[in-house]
C-alpha positions as CSV (number, residue, x, y, z in Angstrom):
1,M,0.0,0.0,0.0
2,T,1.5,3.4,-1.1
3,A,2.0,6.2,1.5
4,A,-0.6,8.3,-0.3
5,L,-3.4,5.6,-0.1
6,P,-4.6,6.3,3.5
7,G,-5.1,9.8,2.5
8,E,-7.0,8.8,-0.5
9,L,-9.3,6.3,1.3
10,F,-10.1,9.1,3.9
11,E,-10.2,12.0,1.6
12,D,-13.5,13.9,1.8
13,F,-14.7,11.6,4.4
14,R,-17.1,14.3,5.5
15,G,-18.4,14.8,2.1
16,R,-19.2,11.0,1.9
17,V,-21.0,11.2,5.2
18,R,-23.1,14.1,3.9
19,D,-23.9,12.2,0.9
20,R,-24.9,9.3,2.9
21,W,-27.1,11.4,5.1
22,R,-28.6,12.9,2.1
23,I,-29.8,9.4,1.0
24,I,-31.1,8.6,4.5
25,R,-33.2,11.8,4.2
26,L,-34.6,10.4,1.0
27,V,-35.9,7.2,2.6
28,P,-39.1,8.6,4.2
29,T,-40.3,9.7,0.6
30,G,-40.8,6.0,-0.1
31,G,-44.0,6.3,1.9
32,A,-44.4,6.2,5.9
33,A,-46.2,2.8,5.7
34,A,-43.9,1.0,3.3
35,V,-40.8,2.4,5.1
36,G,-42.1,1.7,8.4
37,A,-43.0,-2.0,7.4
38,A,-39.6,-2.4,5.8
39,L,-37.8,-1.3,8.8
40,L,-39.8,-3.6,11.0
41,M,-39.0,-6.5,8.9
42,Q,-35.3,-5.4,8.9
43,V,-35.4,-5.5,12.6
44,V,-36.9,-9.0,12.6
45,A,-34.7,-10.2,9.8
46,G,-31.6,-9.0,12.0
47,A,-32.8,-10.8,15.2
48,L,-33.9,-14.1,13.7
49,P,-30.3,-15.4,12.6
50,V,-29.1,-14.8,16.1
51,A,-32.2,-16.4,17.6
52,F,-31.5,-19.4,15.3
53,V,-27.9,-19.4,16.6
54,V,-29.1,-19.3,20.2
55,L,-31.7,-22.2,19.7
56,T,-29.1,-24.5,17.8
57,G,-26.8,-23.9,20.7
58,A,-29.5,-25.1,23.1
59,V,-30.2,-28.1,20.8
60,I,-26.5,-29.1,21.0
61,Q,-26.4,-28.5,24.8
62,R,-29.6,-30.7,25.3
63,V,-28.5,-33.7,23.2
64,P,-26.4,-35.4,25.7
65,E,-28.8,-35.2,28.4
66,T,-31.6,-36.4,26.1
67,V,-29.5,-39.4,24.8
68,R,-29.0,-40.4,28.5
69,A,-32.5,-40.0,29.4
70,G,-34.2,-41.5,26.4
71,I,-37.1,-40.9,24.2
72,G,-40.5,-39.8,25.8
73,T,-38.6,-38.2,28.9
74,P,-38.9,-34.5,29.9
75,Q,-35.4,-33.9,28.5
76,W,-36.5,-35.5,25.0
77,R,-39.7,-33.1,25.0
78,E,-37.5,-30.2,25.9
79,L,-35.2,-30.9,23.1
80,R,-38.2,-31.4,20.7
81,N,-39.6,-28.0,21.5
82,V,-36.3,-26.3,21.0
83,L,-36.1,-28.0,17.7
84,V,-39.4,-27.0,16.6
85,A,-38.7,-23.4,17.7
86,A,-35.5,-23.4,15.7
87,A,-37.4,-24.7,12.7
88,V,-40.1,-22.0,13.1
89,V,-37.3,-19.3,13.2
90,F,-35.7,-20.7,10.2
91,F,-39.0,-20.9,8.2
92,V,-40.0,-17.3,9.2
93,Q,-36.5,-16.1,8.2
94,Q,-37.0,-17.7,4.8
95,A,-40.6,-16.5,4.4
96,L,-39.5,-12.9,5.0
97,L,-37.1,-12.6,2.0
98,P,-39.6,-12.3,-0.6
99,V,-41.6,-9.9,1.5
100,Q,-38.6,-7.8,2.1
101,A,-37.8,-7.8,-1.6
102,W,-41.3,-6.7,-2.5
103,A,-41.2,-3.8,0.3
104,G,-37.8,-2.7,-1.1
105,E,-39.2,-2.6,-4.7
106,L,-42.1,-0.5,-3.7
107,I,-40.0,2.0,-2.0
108,R,-37.4,2.1,-4.9
109,R,-40.1,2.8,-7.4
110,R,-41.6,5.5,-5.3
111,I,-38.4,7.3,-4.6
112,D,-37.2,6.8,-8.4
113,D,-40.5,8.2,-9.5
114,I,-39.8,11.4,-7.3
115,A,-36.3,11.5,-8.8
116,S,-37.7,11.3,-12.3
117,D,-40.3,14.1,-11.6
118,R,-37.3,16.3,-10.3
119,V,-35.4,15.7,-13.5
120,M,-38.3,16.7,-15.6
121,A,-39.1,19.7,-13.4
122,A,-35.5,20.9,-13.6
123,S,-35.5,20.4,-17.3
124,F,-38.4,22.8,-17.6
125,A,-37.3,25.0,-14.8
126,T,-36.0,27.5,-17.4
127,H,-37.2,28.4,-20.9
128,D,-33.5,29.1,-22.0
129,L,-32.4,26.1,-23.9
130,G,-28.9,27.4,-23.7
131,V,-28.6,26.3,-20.2
132,L,-29.7,22.7,-21.1
133,E,-26.9,22.7,-23.8
134,D,-24.2,23.7,-21.4
135,Q,-21.6,20.9,-21.2
136,E,-21.7,20.5,-17.4
137,V,-25.6,20.4,-17.4
138,I,-25.5,17.9,-20.3
139,E,-23.1,15.6,-18.4
140,S,-25.1,15.7,-15.2
141,A,-28.4,15.2,-16.8
142,A,-27.2,12.4,-19.2
143,N,-25.3,10.4,-16.6
144,G,-28.2,10.9,-14.0
145,V,-30.9,10.0,-16.4
146,E,-29.1,7.0,-17.9
147,M,-28.3,5.5,-14.5
148,L,-32.1,6.0,-13.6
149,K,-32.6,3.3,-16.3
150,V,-30.4,1.1,-14.4
151,T,-32.7,0.1,-11.6
152,V,-29.9,-1.1,-9.2
153,W,-28.0,2.3,-9.6
154,T,-30.7,4.6,-8.5
155,P,-31.6,7.0,-5.6
156,G,-34.3,4.6,-4.7
157,A,-32.0,1.7,-4.9
158,A,-29.6,3.5,-2.5
159,C,-32.4,4.0,-0.1
160,T,-33.4,0.4,-0.1
161,G,-29.6,-0.4,0.3
162,V,-29.5,1.7,3.4
163,I,-32.6,0.0,4.8
164,A,-31.1,-3.4,4.0
165,L,-28.2,-2.5,6.4
166,V,-30.4,-2.3,9.5
167,S,-30.8,-6.0,9.7
168,R,-27.0,-6.6,9.1
169,Y,-25.7,-4.2,11.7
170,L,-28.4,-5.5,14.2
171,Q,-27.5,-9.1,13.6
172,T,-23.7,-8.2,14.1
173,I,-24.5,-6.3,17.4
174,L,-26.9,-9.0,18.7
175,A,-24.3,-11.8,17.9
176,G,-21.6,-9.9,19.6
177,A,-23.9,-9.4,22.7
178,V,-24.7,-13.0,22.7
179,V,-20.9,-14.0,22.9
180,G,-20.6,-11.4,25.7
181,W,-23.5,-12.7,27.6
182,I,-22.5,-16.3,27.3
183,F,-18.8,-16.1,27.5
184,S,-16.9,-12.8,27.5
185,W,-17.6,-9.2,26.7
186,W,-14.1,-9.0,25.4
187,A,-14.6,-11.8,23.0
188,G,-17.9,-10.3,21.9
189,A,-16.3,-6.9,21.5
190,L,-13.4,-8.5,19.3
191,L,-15.8,-10.2,17.0
192,V,-17.9,-7.0,16.4
193,L,-14.6,-5.2,15.8
194,A,-13.5,-7.9,13.4
195,G,-16.7,-7.7,11.2
196,L,-16.8,-3.9,11.1
197,T,-13.1,-3.7,10.3
198,I,-13.7,-5.6,7.1
199,R,-17.0,-3.8,6.5
200,F,-15.6,-0.2,6.8
201,G,-12.5,-1.2,4.8
202,Y,-14.5,-2.6,2.0
203,R,-16.9,0.2,1.9
204,L,-14.0,3.0,2.0
205,G,-12.2,1.3,-1.0
206,L,-15.7,1.2,-2.8
207,S,-16.4,4.8,-2.2
208,V,-12.9,5.7,-3.7
209,F,-13.5,3.2,-6.7
210,V,-16.9,4.8,-7.4
211,K,-15.5,8.4,-7.1
212,S,-13.0,7.4,-9.9
213,W,-15.9,6.0,-12.0
214,R,-17.3,9.6,-12.1
215,T,-14.0,10.9,-13.8
216,V,-14.9,8.7,-17.1
217,D,-18.4,10.2,-17.6
218,A,-17.4,11.6,-20.9
219,E,-16.0,8.2,-22.2
220,R,-19.1,6.4,-20.7
221,R,-21.4,8.8,-22.8
222,K,-19.5,7.9,-25.9
223,R,-20.0,4.2,-25.2
224,W,-23.6,4.7,-24.7
225,Y,-23.8,6.7,-27.9
226,F,-22.0,3.7,-30.0
227,R,-24.2,1.1,-28.1
228,D,-27.5,3.0,-29.2
229,L,-26.2,3.3,-32.8
230,L,-25.6,-0.5,-32.8
231,L,-29.0,-1.5,-31.3
232,E,-31.5,1.2,-32.2
233,P,-33.4,1.4,-35.5
234,R,-32.6,5.0,-36.2
235,A,-29.2,4.3,-37.8
236,A,-30.0,0.9,-39.2
237,K,-30.3,1.9,-42.8
238,E,-26.8,4.0,-43.0
239,V,-25.0,1.1,-41.1
240,R,-26.2,-1.5,-43.5
241,V,-25.7,0.7,-46.6
242,F,-22.3,2.0,-45.8
243,G,-21.1,-1.3,-44.1
244,L,-20.4,0.5,-40.8
245,L,-21.0,-2.3,-38.5
246,P,-17.2,-3.4,-38.0
247,W,-16.3,0.3,-37.4
248,L,-19.1,0.8,-34.9
249,R,-18.1,-2.4,-33.2
250,E,-14.6,-1.4,-32.9
251,R,-15.3,2.2,-31.7
252,F,-17.8,0.7,-29.2
253,T,-15.2,-1.7,-27.8
254,T,-12.5,1.0,-27.7
255,T,-14.8,3.5,-25.8
256,A,-15.8,0.7,-23.5
257,L,-12.4,-0.1,-22.5
258,E,-11.5,3.6,-22.3
259,S,-14.4,4.0,-19.8
260,V,-13.2,1.0,-17.6
261,Y,-9.3,0.9,-17.7
262,P,-9.0,3.8,-15.4
263,T,-11.4,2.4,-12.8
264,W,-9.8,-1.0,-13.1
265,A,-6.3,0.5,-12.1
266,V,-7.9,2.4,-9.2
267,R,-9.6,-0.9,-8.2
268,R,-6.3,-2.9,-8.1
269,R,-4.8,-0.1,-6.0
270,I,-7.5,0.4,-3.6
271,F,-8.8,-3.0,-3.0
272,Y,-6.2,-5.6,-3.2
273,G,-3.5,-4.2,-1.0
274,P,-5.7,-2.6,1.7
275,Y,-8.1,-5.8,1.5
276,V,-5.1,-8.0,2.9
277,L,-4.3,-5.6,5.5
278,Y,-7.8,-5.1,7.0
279,T,-8.4,-8.7,6.5
280,L,-5.4,-9.6,8.7
281,V,-6.5,-7.3,11.4
282,A,-10.1,-9.0,11.3
283,F,-8.4,-12.4,11.3
284,A,-6.3,-11.6,14.3
285,A,-9.4,-10.4,16.2
286,T,-11.4,-13.2,15.3
287,A,-8.6,-15.7,16.1
288,G,-8.1,-14.2,19.4
289,A,-11.8,-14.4,20.3
290,L,-12.1,-18.0,19.2
291,A,-8.7,-18.9,20.9
292,M,-10.2,-17.7,24.1
293,T,-13.5,-19.8,23.6
294,A,-11.4,-22.9,22.8
295,N,-9.3,-22.4,25.8
296,A,-12.5,-21.9,27.9
297,A,-14.0,-24.9,26.5
298,A,-10.8,-27.0,27.2
299,G,-10.7,-26.0,30.7
300,Q,-14.4,-26.9,31.1
301,V,-15.2,-23.4,31.9
302,L,-17.7,-23.4,28.8
303,V,-19.8,-26.6,28.2
304,I,-19.9,-27.9,24.7
305,G,-23.2,-26.1,23.9
306,S,-22.0,-22.8,24.9
307,A,-18.7,-23.2,22.9
308,A,-20.7,-24.1,19.8
309,L,-23.0,-21.2,20.3
310,V,-20.0,-18.8,20.6
311,A,-18.5,-20.4,17.3
312,Q,-21.8,-19.8,15.6
313,A,-22.4,-16.3,16.9
314,A,-18.8,-15.4,15.7
315,L,-19.7,-16.5,12.1
316,S,-23.0,-14.5,12.3
317,S,-21.2,-11.4,13.5
318,L,-18.5,-11.5,10.7
319,Q,-21.2,-11.9,7.9
320,I,-21.4,-7.9,7.7
321,G,-17.7,-8.0,6.6
322,G,-18.6,-9.5,3.2
323,F,-20.1,-8.1,0.1
324,I,-23.8,-7.4,0.8
325,A,-25.6,-7.9,-2.6
326,D,-28.7,-6.1,-1.7
327,S,-26.9,-3.0,-0.4
328,D,-23.2,-2.1,-1.4
329,V,-23.4,-1.5,-5.0
330,Q,-26.9,0.1,-4.9
331,T,-25.9,2.4,-2.1
332,E,-22.6,3.7,-3.7
333,Y,-23.7,4.0,-7.3
334,G,-27.3,5.3,-6.3
335,T,-25.5,8.0,-4.3
336,V,-23.6,9.0,-7.5
337,T,-26.9,9.2,-9.4
338,S,-28.4,11.3,-6.6
339,Q,-25.3,13.5,-6.8
340,A,-25.6,13.8,-10.5
341,L,-29.2,14.7,-10.5
342,Q,-28.6,17.4,-7.7
343,R,-25.8,19.0,-9.6
344,F,-28.2,19.1,-12.6
345,E,-31.0,20.8,-10.6
346,D,-28.6,23.2,-8.9
347,T,-26.8,24.2,-12.2
348,V,-30.0,24.7,-13.9
349,A,-31.4,26.8,-10.9
350,A,-28.4,28.9,-10.8
351,R,-28.2,29.7,-14.4
352,A,-31.9,30.1,-14.9
353,G,-32.3,32.8,-12.2
354,A,-35.4,34.4,-10.7
355,T,-37.9,36.2,-13.0
356,T,-40.4,39.0,-12.2
357,A,-42.1,38.9,-15.7
358,D,-45.7,39.3,-15.1
359,R,-47.4,40.9,-18.2
360,D,-50.3,38.9,-19.8
361,P,-49.5,38.3,-23.7
362,A,-53.1,37.1,-24.3
363,G,-54.4,38.3,-27.5
364,L,-51.1,39.7,-28.7
365,P,-49.7,40.8,-31.1
366,R,-52.3,43.5,-32.1
367,A,-49.8,45.9,-33.6
368,G,-46.7,43.9,-34.4
369,I,-43.4,42.4,-33.3
370,R,-40.1,44.2,-33.6
371,F,-36.5,42.9,-33.5
372,E,-34.3,45.9,-32.6
373,G,-30.6,45.5,-32.8
374,V,-30.7,41.8,-31.7
375,T,-27.3,40.0,-31.5
376,F,-27.2,36.3,-30.7
377,G,-24.8,33.2,-30.9
378,Y,-25.0,29.9,-29.3
379,G,-22.9,29.4,-26.3
380,D,-19.4,30.9,-26.8
381,G,-19.6,30.7,-30.4
382,P,-19.6,33.6,-33.0
383,P,-22.8,35.5,-33.5
384,V,-25.4,34.2,-35.8
385,L,-27.6,37.3,-35.7
386,K,-25.7,40.5,-35.9
387,G,-27.6,43.7,-35.0
388,L,-30.8,42.3,-36.6
389,D,-33.7,44.9,-37.1
390,L,-37.1,43.5,-38.2
391,D,-40.7,44.5,-38.2
392,V,-43.5,41.8,-38.3
393,P,-46.9,43.6,-38.6
394,A,-49.7,41.8,-36.9
395,G,-52.2,40.1,-39.1
396,Q,-50.0,39.8,-42.0
397,S,-47.8,37.0,-43.5
398,L,-44.2,37.4,-43.5
399,A,-41.8,35.3,-45.3
400,V,-38.1,35.0,-44.1
401,V,-35.8,33.5,-46.9
402,G,-32.1,33.0,-47.1
403,L,-29.5,30.5,-47.6
404,N,-28.7,27.7,-45.1
405,G,-26.8,29.4,-42.1
406,A,-28.2,32.8,-42.7
407,G,-29.9,32.7,-39.2
408,K,-33.6,32.0,-40.2
409,S,-34.2,29.4,-37.6
410,T,-32.4,31.2,-35.0
411,L,-34.7,34.0,-35.4
412,V,-37.5,31.8,-34.6
413,K,-35.9,30.4,-31.5
414,L,-35.3,33.8,-30.0
415,L,-39.1,34.7,-30.9
416,S,-40.2,31.5,-29.0
417,R,-37.8,32.4,-26.1
418,F,-35.9,29.4,-26.3
419,Y,-33.0,31.7,-26.1
420,E,-32.3,35.1,-24.9
421,P,-30.3,37.8,-27.1
422,R,-26.9,38.7,-26.2
423,Q,-27.9,42.3,-27.2
424,G,-30.9,44.2,-28.4
425,Q,-34.7,43.3,-27.6
426,I,-37.6,41.7,-29.1
427,T,-40.8,43.8,-28.4
428,V,-44.4,42.7,-28.8
429,D,-46.8,45.9,-29.2
430,G,-43.9,47.8,-27.8
431,I,-43.7,45.5,-24.7
432,D,-40.2,43.8,-24.1
433,L,-40.7,40.0,-24.7
434,R,-38.9,39.3,-21.4
435,D,-41.7,41.1,-19.6
436,F,-43.9,38.1,-20.4
437,P,-43.7,34.8,-18.5
438,A,-42.1,32.5,-21.1
439,E,-44.6,29.7,-20.7
440,R,-47.4,32.1,-21.4
441,W,-45.9,33.8,-24.3
442,Q,-45.1,30.3,-25.8
443,R,-49.0,29.6,-25.6
444,Q,-49.4,32.3,-28.0
445,I,-47.3,30.6,-30.7
446,A,-48.3,27.8,-33.0
447,A,-45.1,26.4,-34.5
448,V,-43.8,23.8,-36.8
449,F,-40.0,23.5,-36.2
450,Q,-37.7,21.9,-38.7
451,D,-36.9,19.1,-36.2
452,F,-40.6,18.8,-35.2
453,V,-41.3,15.7,-33.1
454,Q,-42.7,12.6,-34.5
455,F,-44.8,11.1,-31.6
456,E,-44.9,7.3,-31.8
457,L,-48.7,7.7,-30.9
458,P,-51.9,7.6,-32.6
459,V,-52.8,10.4,-35.2
460,R,-55.3,11.8,-32.8
461,D,-52.6,12.5,-30.1
462,N,-50.1,13.9,-32.9
463,V,-52.6,16.4,-34.1
464,G,-54.4,17.0,-30.7
465,F,-51.2,18.0,-28.8
466,G,-51.6,21.2,-30.5
467,A,-54.4,22.0,-28.1
468,T,-54.4,19.5,-25.3
469,G,-57.8,20.6,-24.2
470,L,-59.3,19.8,-27.5
471,R,-57.8,16.4,-28.0
472,G,-61.2,14.7,-27.7
473,D,-62.8,17.0,-30.3
474,T,-62.7,14.7,-33.4
475,A,-64.4,17.3,-35.6
476,R,-61.7,19.9,-34.7
477,I,-59.0,17.3,-35.4
478,E,-60.4,16.4,-38.8
479,S,-60.9,20.2,-39.7
480,A,-57.1,20.6,-38.7
481,L,-56.0,17.7,-41.0
482,E,-58.2,19.0,-43.9
483,R,-56.6,22.5,-43.7
484,A,-53.1,20.8,-43.7
485,G,-53.9,18.6,-46.6
486,A,-53.5,15.6,-44.7
487,A,-57.1,14.4,-44.5
488,D,-56.8,11.8,-47.4
489,I,-53.6,10.5,-45.8
490,V,-55.5,9.7,-42.5
491,R,-58.5,8.2,-44.2
492,G,-56.0,5.7,-45.9
493,L,-54.7,4.6,-42.5
494,P,-55.9,1.2,-41.3
495,D,-57.6,2.8,-38.0
496,G,-57.9,6.4,-39.1
497,L,-57.3,8.8,-36.2
498,D,-56.3,5.9,-33.9
499,T,-53.6,4.5,-36.1
500,I,-50.3,4.6,-34.2
501,L,-47.6,6.3,-36.3
502,S,-44.8,3.8,-35.7
503,R,-44.2,0.4,-36.9
504,Q,-42.8,-0.4,-33.4
505,Y,-46.2,-1.2,-32.4
506,E,-48.8,-3.7,-33.3
507,G,-51.1,-2.2,-36.0
508,G,-48.8,0.8,-36.4
509,T,-47.5,2.4,-39.4
510,D,-44.7,4.8,-40.7
511,L,-45.4,7.9,-42.7
512,S,-43.2,9.5,-45.4
513,G,-41.3,12.8,-44.6
514,G,-43.8,15.0,-46.4
515,Q,-46.8,13.2,-44.9
516,W,-45.3,13.9,-41.3
517,Q,-44.8,17.5,-42.2
518,R,-48.6,17.7,-42.8
519,I,-49.3,16.1,-39.5
520,A,-47.2,18.5,-37.9
521,I,-48.7,21.4,-39.7
522,A,-52.3,20.1,-38.5
523,R,-50.9,20.2,-35.0
524,A,-50.0,23.8,-35.4
525,F,-53.5,24.7,-36.7
526,M,-55.0,23.0,-33.6
527,A,-53.1,25.5,-31.7
528,V,-54.5,28.4,-33.6
529,D,-57.9,26.9,-32.9
530,R,-56.8,26.9,-29.2
531,G,-56.1,30.6,-29.4
532,A,-52.5,30.9,-30.6
533,R,-52.1,34.4,-32.3
534,L,-48.7,34.0,-34.0
535,L,-48.2,31.0,-36.5
536,V,-44.5,30.0,-37.4
537,L,-43.6,27.5,-40.0
538,D,-39.8,26.8,-40.1
539,E,-39.1,25.0,-43.4
540,P,-42.5,23.0,-43.0
541,T,-42.5,21.7,-46.6
542,S,-38.8,20.7,-47.0
543,N,-39.8,17.2,-48.0
544,L,-42.2,18.3,-50.7
545,D,-41.2,18.9,-54.2
546,V,-41.2,22.5,-55.6
547,R,-44.6,22.5,-57.2
548,A,-46.4,20.7,-54.4
549,E,-44.7,23.3,-52.1
550,V,-45.9,26.3,-54.1
551,E,-49.6,24.8,-54.0
552,F,-49.2,24.2,-50.2
553,F,-48.2,27.7,-49.5
554,D,-50.7,29.3,-51.8
555,R,-53.4,27.4,-49.9
556,F,-51.8,28.0,-46.6
557,L,-51.4,31.7,-46.9
558,E,-55.2,31.9,-48.0
559,L,-56.3,29.9,-44.9
560,T,-54.4,32.0,-42.5
561,R,-55.2,35.3,-44.0
562,G,-55.6,37.7,-41.2
563,L,-53.5,35.8,-38.7
564,T,-49.9,36.8,-37.9
565,T,-47.8,34.4,-39.8
566,I,-44.0,33.9,-40.3
567,V,-42.8,31.4,-42.8
568,I,-39.2,30.4,-43.1
569,S,-38.0,29.0,-46.2
570,H,-34.7,28.6,-48.1
571,R,-36.7,28.2,-51.5
572,F,-37.2,31.5,-52.8
573,S,-39.8,30.5,-55.5
574,T,-42.3,29.2,-53.1
575,V,-43.3,32.0,-50.8
576,R,-44.0,34.8,-53.4
577,R,-47.6,35.2,-52.2
578,A,-46.5,36.3,-48.7
579,D,-47.6,39.9,-47.7
580,R,-43.9,40.7,-47.3
581,I,-40.6,38.9,-47.9
582,V,-37.3,39.7,-45.9
583,V,-34.0,38.3,-47.0
584,L,-31.5,37.2,-44.3
585,D,-27.7,37.1,-45.1
586,D,-25.0,36.7,-42.6
587,G,-27.4,37.5,-39.7
588,R,-28.8,40.7,-41.0
589,V,-32.1,41.6,-43.0
590,V,-30.4,42.8,-46.4
591,E,-33.7,43.2,-48.4
592,S,-37.4,43.7,-47.6
593,G,-40.5,44.1,-49.8
594,S,-43.2,42.2,-51.7
595,H,-42.2,39.5,-54.3
596,Q,-42.4,41.8,-57.3
597,E,-40.7,44.6,-55.6
598,L,-37.7,42.4,-54.8
599,V,-37.7,41.0,-58.2
600,D,-37.8,44.4,-59.8
601,A,-35.1,45.6,-57.4
602,G,-32.8,43.1,-59.1
603,G,-30.9,42.5,-55.9
604,R,-29.9,39.4,-53.8
605,Y,-33.5,38.1,-53.8
606,A,-33.9,38.3,-57.5
607,E,-30.5,36.7,-58.1
608,L,-31.2,33.9,-55.9
609,F,-34.9,33.5,-56.9
610,H,-33.9,33.0,-60.7
611,L,-31.0,30.9,-59.8
612,Q,-33.1,28.4,-57.9
613,A,-36.0,28.5,-60.4
614,A,-33.7,27.7,-63.2
615,R,-32.8,24.4,-61.3
616,F,-36.4,23.0,-61.8
617,T,-37.3,24.1,-65.3
618,D,-35.5,24.6,-68.6
619,D,-36.5,28.4,-68.5
620,A,-36.9,30.6,-65.4
621,A,-39.9,32.1,-67.0
622,D,-41.7,29.0,-67.0
623,V,-41.4,28.8,-63.3
624,E,-42.6,32.3,-62.9
625,E,-45.6,31.2,-65.0
626,A,-46.3,28.1,-63.0
627,T,-46.2,30.0,-59.7
628,R,-49.1,32.5,-60.8
């Protein structure tokens, strides 16, 4: 054992005690009745093995007398009664095992459900997605959530592990007390000391090992990522087409080893050398107690039954020194999960900050929305929007066009208050957007994002989520589907609105990209029916061909006339009927006007409009004619 090892074993000992106390404080959240019953069973489970030892010692003590007296004598009946009592104790001890497991599982599930609720609450404690994209927050959340999936490494499992220790410590103390009562308090104390020496030595080493396990969080996340690529269907097509299986297997193996090699080195250093040392200490204490017992038995100070009782009690007290399958791993790793979740909550809370926003955005905008000198970049990266000025008149349709990377989607994210500008402000009818509670402003928006969610749920839910209060209104859902041009799609599904949109489930089906986009647009129409005043479509028809996209936008703009609408597109030829079109380039508005005004100006819009149109027809004029 190196000179630095004792310091490593006892480093931050107070912190470990504090973490363990935090787990103990979680235990009551498992429910008073369940926790009370579990503790009572643990007390009984701790006392029964010692009672069995005492009874078997009494059996051994009575055997010689019964042999001499014969069957049917009082001595024989006394031995029989003791044997029956020992059998009952043994039966009750075995019968308690499944009941203990059931109570522990109930407590674990309750506490882990609370932990999951805490994670979800923390995830939505801030409207700013930038906080959730912070590396520290990602690591805490990813590791905490991933370990919640492993039912033996959760806060609930740590709590049940702590409860399981009650019977083990009680058994050790009672066994030592029996030895002290029957024979010698010194011998009893030595046996308890031997068991606890191995116990605390092992747990100190395990704590250091688990602490080192946290240092490879990043490597472990990479391993999980490659594992998911190998096992989940999302990458199945590319893996087969590009022959990626050997490479992915090799990367998974490499990252898996990189995530365990450091901990293996710590385990060798922490466990093997110290284990020999504290085992020798425990061996010396146990040998001393048993030697005293043997000497007393040889000198007839102890009768044979008492000597056997002491020997069995010694073994019972030493059991705490071994690995406890229903406590050790759960307690240590569950504590790590609890710490990760606590760090996640604390980090989000610290960065989210308090808000005093209390304005009511209901019914807005009535006049319009304005971006005033807005500058924004993701994290520490360069600005995506650079002093952007933009007016969005209420009740009109605005098309925002530009090449990829111009900042179009970023504009929508700021308007939805997923992020806050670095500089400048966004106002709604002259009111700073930050004066509205984020969640209330977001209820004013109906949006279809580029990466909209494809819920593996029935069509009814996929559309109805736009207005959860209207999910049961079949007529409204069908109307939204009709407006989105998806009614015929749904009528062709096996169960209509109740068809699950995923082949992962029996009776389910998958949709094409264009069909999914129409479902998402129907969801946005439901939000408008619910009362949303601003409709935002971010590249909503990227999976449609140009002519289908033109037809959709013409119909869409007609259906939403009078509603404040923002349409994001990189196809200049498809949004010509919008009331106003702005061109974004390098994070700024470089042109603004109607389609005809921008074409006549001969600037950036006209150049890109004709360039893109020429890709789909032999003559740009034909495209102009087709879009009239």
